[in-house]
C-alpha positions in Angstrom: -6.4 2.7 -5.6 -2.7 3.0 -4.9 -3.4 1.7 -1.4 -5.5 -1.2 -2.7 -2.7 -2.1 -5.1 -0.1 -2.1 -2.4 -2.2 -4.4 -0.3 -2.9 -6.7 -3.2 0.8 -7.0 -4.1 1.7 -7.7 -0.4 -1.0 -10.5 -0.4 0.8 -12.0 -3.4 4.0 -12.1 -1.4 5.9 -9.0 -2.6 7.9 -6.9 -0.1 6.0 -3.7 -0.5 6.7 -0.2 0.9 4.2 2.7 0.6 5.4 6.3 0.6 2.8 9.0 1.3 1.9 11.8 3.6 0.4 10.4 6.8 -3.3 10.6 7.3 -6.5 8.5 7.8 -5.9 6.6 4.6 -2.8 5.1 6.2 -5.2 3.0 8.3 -6.3 1.2 5.1 -2.9 -0.3 4.5 -2.4 -4.0 5.1 -0.1 -4.8 8.1 2.3 -6.4 5.6 2.9 -3.1 3.8 5.6 -0.9 5.4 4.7 2.8 5.5 7.2 5.5 4.6 6.1 9.0 5.5 6.6 11.9 3.0 5.7 15.6 3.2 3.1 15.6 0.4 0.7 17.4 2.7 2.7 20.6 2.3 2.8 20.3 -1.5 6.6 20.8 -1.4 7.7 18.8 -4.5 11.4 19.3 -3.9 11.1 18.1 -0.3 9.1 15.0 -1.4 11.6 14.2 -4.1 14.5 14.4 -1.6 12.7 12.2 0.9 12.0 9.6 -1.9 15.7 9.7 -2.9 16.8 8.9 0.7 14.2 6.0 0.9 15.3 4.6 -2.5 19.0 4.7 -1.6 18.4 3.1 1.8 16.0 0.3 0.7 17.5 -0.4 -2.7 14.1 -0.9 -4.4 13.8 -3.0 -7.5 10.6 -1.2 -8.7 9.3 2.3 -7.9 5.6 2.4 -8.9 3.9 5.8 -8.8 0.3 6.8 -9.3 -0.4 10.1 -11.1 1.7 12.5 -13.1 3.3 14.7 -10.4 4.1 11.7 -8.1 5.7 10.0 -11.1 7.8 13.0 -11.9 9.1 13.3 -8.3 9.7 9.5 -8.2 11.5 9.5 -11.5 13.9 12.3 -10.5 14.6 10.5 -7.2 15.4 7.2 -9.0 17.7 9.0 -11.4 19.5 10.8 -8.6 19.9 7.6 -6.7 22.0 6.0 -9.5 20.2 2.7 -8.9 18.7 0.6 -11.6 15.2 0.6 -10.2 12.4 0.1 -12.7 10.1 3.1 -12.9 6.4 2.3 -13.4 3.6 5.0 -13.6 -0.1 4.3 -13.4 -1.8 7.0 -15.4 -5.2 7.9 -14.0 -5.2 11.7 -14.1 -4.9 14.4 -16.8 -2.3 16.5 -14.9 0.1 16.7 -17.8 -2.7 17.3 -20.3 -3.1 20.8 -18.8 0.2 21.8 -20.3 0.9 22.2 -24.1 1.6 18.9 -25.7 5.1 20.0 -26.7 5.8 20.2 -22.9 3.6 17.5 -21.5 4.6 14.8 -24.0 8.4 14.8 -23.4 7.8 15.2 -19.6 5.5 12.2 -19.5 7.7 10.1 -21.7 10.6 10.6 -19.3 8.6 9.9 -16.1 8.7 6.1 -16.3 10.2 3.1 -18.0 6.7 1.7 -18.4 3.1 3.0 -18.0 0.0 1.3 -16.8 -3.3 2.7 -18.2 -6.4 1.7 -16.2 -8.7 2.1 -19.2 -8.6 2.3 -22.9 -9.2 6.1 -22.6 -6.0 6.5 -20.5 -4.2 4.2 -23.0 -5.1 6.6 -25.8 -4.1 9.6 -23.7 -0.6 8.1 -23.3 -0.3 7.3 -27.0 -1.4 10.8 -27.8 1.6 12.0 -25.8 3.9 10.1 -28.0 4.5 7.0 -25.7 5.0 3.9 -27.8 2.5 1.0 -27.3 5.1 -1.4 -26.1 5.7 0.9 -23.1 2.0 0.7 -22.1 0.1 -2.0 -20.3 -3.7 -1.9 -19.9 -4.5 -3.0 -16.3 -7.7 -1.8 -14.7 -8.7 -0.9 -11.2 -10.0 -3.8 -9.2 -12.1 -5.2 -6.3 -12.2 -8.5 -4.4 -15.0 -10.0 -6.3 -15.4 -13.2 -4.2 -15.4 -11.2 -1.0 -18.0 -8.8 -2.3 -20.3 -11.5 -3.7 -20.1 -13.6 -0.5 -20.9 -10.5 1.7 -23.8 -9.3 -0.4 -25.4 -12.7 -0.4 -25.2 -12.8 3.4 -26.8 -9.4 4.0 -30.4 -8.9 5.1 -32.1 -6.7 2.4 -35.3 -6.2 4.5 -33.3 -5.0 7.5 -31.4 -2.5 5.5 -34.5 -1.1 3.9 -36.3 -0.8 7.3 -33.3 1.1 8.6 -33.7 3.8 5.9 -37.5 3.9 5.9 -38.3 1.9 2.8 -41.5 -0.2 3.1 -41.4 -3.9 2.3 -42.3 -4.6 -1.3 -41.1 -1.3 -2.7 -39.0 -1.1 -5.8 -35.5 0.3 -5.0 -33.2 2.2 -7.3 -29.7 3.1 -6.2 -27.0 5.6 -7.2 -23.8 6.4 -5.4 -20.8 8.7 -5.8 -19.5 12.1 -5.1 -22.4 14.5 -5.6 -21.3 16.9 -8.3 -23.3 18.4 -11.1 -21.6 16.2 -13.8 -22.6 13.0 -12.1 -26.3 14.0 -12.7 -27.9 13.0 -9.5 -30.6 15.4 -10.6 -31.4 13.2 -13.5 -31.3 10.1 -11.3 -34.1 11.7 -9.3 -36.1 12.5 -12.5 -35.6 8.9 -13.7 -36.9 7.6 -10.4 -40.0 9.8 -10.7 -40.6 8.6 -14.3 -40.2 4.9 -13.2 -42.8 5.6 -10.4 -45.2 7.1 -12.9 -44.9 4.1 -15.2 -45.2 1.6 -12.3 -48.0 2.9 -10.0 -48.8 -0.5 -8.5 -45.9 -0.4 -6.1 -43.9 2.3 -4.4 -40.6 3.4 -6.0 -37.8 4.5 -3.7 -34.5 6.1 -4.8 -31.4 5.8 -2.6 -28.7 8.3 -3.0 -25.3 7.6 -1.4 -22.7 10.3 -1.3 -21.8 13.8 -0.4 -20.4 16.8 -2.2 -21.0 20.3 -3.4 -24.0 19.4 -5.5 -26.0 17.9 -2.6 -28.2 20.9 -1.8 -29.1 21.3 -5.5 -30.0 17.6 -5.6 -32.2 18.1 -2.6 -34.0 21.0 -4.3 -34.6 18.9 -7.4 -36.0 16.1 -5.2 -38.4 18.5 -3.5 -39.7 19.8 -6.8 -39.6 16.8 -9.1 -39.3 13.4 -7.3 -43.0 12.7 -6.8 -44.4 10.1 -7.1 -41.1 8.5 -6.2 -39.5 8.8 -2.7 -35.9 9.9 -2.5 -33.6 9.0 0.5 -30.4 11.0 0.9 -28.1 8.7 2.9 -24.9 10.7 2.8 -21.4 9.2 2.6 -21.3 5.6 3.5 -18.0 3.8 4.0 -19.8 0.5 3.3 -22.1 0.6 0.4 -22.7 -3.1 0.1 -25.8 -3.3 2.3 -27.4 -0.8 0.0 -26.3 -2.6 -3.1 -27.8 -5.8 -1.6 -31.1 -3.9 -1.0 -31.4 -2.4 -4.5 -33.3 -3.8 -7.4 -31.6 -1.8 -10.1 -28.5 0.4 -10.0 -29.0 3.5 -12.1 -25.9 5.6 -13.1 -26.7 8.5 -15.5 -23.4 10.2 -14.9 -21.9 12.5 -17.6 -18.6 12.9 -15.6 -15.6 11.6 -17.6 -14.4 9.2 -15.0 -11.6 6.9 -16.1 -13.2 3.7 -14.6 -16.1 4.2 -12.2 -15.5 2.0 -9.2 -19.2 2.1 -8.3 -20.0 0.1 -11.4 -17.3 -2.4 -10.8 -18.6 -2.9 -7.3 -22.2 -3.2 -8.5 -21.0 -5.8 -11.0 -19.2 -7.8 -8.3 -22.3 -7.6 -6.2 -24.4 -9.0 -9.1 -26.8 -6.0 -9.3 -28.6 -5.1 -12.6 -27.1 -1.9 -14.0 -28.5 0.9 -16.2 -25.7 3.4 -17.0 -24.9 6.3 -19.4 -23.1 5.8 -22.7 -19.7 7.3 -21.8 -16.3 5.7 -22.2 -15.5 4.7 -18.6 -18.9 3.1 -18.2 -18.5 1.1 -21.5 -15.3 -0.4 -20.1 -17.4 -2.2 -17.5 -20.9 -2.6 -18.9 -21.8 -3.9 -22.3 -25.3 -3.1 -23.5 -27.5 -6.1 -23.7 -24.9 -8.4 -22.2 -23.9 -7.2 -18.7 -26.5 -4.5 -18.3 -28.0 -1.6 -20.2 -26.1 1.3 -21.6 -28.4 4.2 -22.4 -27.9 7.3 -24.6 -31.4 8.7 -25.1 -32.0 10.7 -21.9 -34.3 10.3 -18.9 -37.0 8.5 -20.9 -34.5 5.9 -22.1 -33.2 5.4 -18.6 -36.7 5.0 -17.2 -37.7 2.6 -19.9 -34.6 0.4 -19.3 -35.1 0.4 -15.5 -38.8 -0.4 -15.8 -38.0 -3.3 -18.2 -35.6 -4.8 -15.6 -38.1 -4.3 -12.8 -40.9 -5.9 -14.7 -38.6 -8.8 -15.9 -36.3 -9.5 -13.0 -35.1 -12.7 -14.7 -33.5 -10.6 -17.4 -31.9 -8.4 -14.8 -30.6 -11.5 -13.1 -29.0 -12.7 -16.3 -27.3 -9.3 -16.9 -26.1 -9.3 -13.3 -24.7 -12.8 -13.4 -22.8 -12.0 -16.7 -21.5 -8.7 -15.1 -20.2 -10.6 -12.1 -18.5 -13.1 -14.3 -16.9 -10.3 -16.3 -15.8 -8.6 -13.0 -14.2 -11.9 -11.9 -12.3 -12.2 -15.2 -11.2 -8.6 -15.6 -11.5 -6.6 -12.3 -10.7 -9.2 -9.6 -7.9 -8.4 -7.2 -5.7 -11.5 -7.6 -5.8 -11.3 -11.4 -4.9 -7.7 -11.5 -2.1 -8.1 -8.9 -0.6 -11.0 -10.8 -0.8 -9.1 -14.1 1.0 -6.1 -12.4 3.7 -8.4 -11.0 4.1 -9.9 -14.5 4.9 -6.4 -15.8 7.5 -5.9 -13.1 9.1 -9.2 -13.9 9.4 -8.4 -17.6 10.8 -5.0 -16.9 13.4 -6.4 -14.4 14.4 -9.2 -16.8 14.9 -6.6 -19.6 17.1 -4.5 -17.3 19.2 -7.4 -16.0 22.8 -7.1 -17.1 23.8 -9.6 -19.8 27.1 -11.6 -19.7 
């Protein structure tokens, strides 16, 4: 998300530099963003801090914006050592300082930045629990380009995508995507698909799984044992998930993983897909039960019942999906988030400006 933010800020006309270890992610930077290589790959914090110090002194940055606790600590030390009046901003999306006792983590975090951006209410509460005052925290979420996603999904050929993965015309299609780890509960997604298929025997039910990870083989074993009468398709990692979103009837996300703000649900909302998700904090930031989708807390039976209801009443799913897309446009859209972030920078710089 740091790369996405750098690109979004550059599109709004800011002069943006991005400091990081080199690697394939560098290719995702917009041509307007200037890249500064650091030695993060070797995990040498002192070396990275020294490199940042040299860059800060040379370029005289107004704002140094870091993502994650350890990056924020290195950047903060570099800014202090530079003697410049650069504003320090830290986006909090990890629990790195929570691993230490609070009497250590609280003071360290408080000194890492002049201002903090929390990408969810959960992260906002984390920061407050570390003793950071509310006026030093802005709640600004992760984002997508909603218009671009909506336009692309509308242009895609659902039938062609389904043919490519072996799904027959007329089948009902459930979709789940993400890193395949046990806490994401891909095993329960398979069980939900099987239960949906049992309740709707008139048409085939196919479950698409997009992703890779250490839990993949276990998910395959669960599918072999328990998927019938549904059919499960393991599609691996897909750089572009939007053809599959366009081809799906319902997105099902039974994850129990405490993600801060699941990007998959934001993307599904932008793509106007009906969503059934688990009742955990990150999901509730995106989906409101009965308004923009279904939020389920009563296990596989509850997920299956919600998915079956949306499949039997697609007009209700369309209403949820439209409302979710509107909410994504208002809260998770790239230009809005970029401008909100720039507003934070402007307020902080104005407060630091010397008075006469």
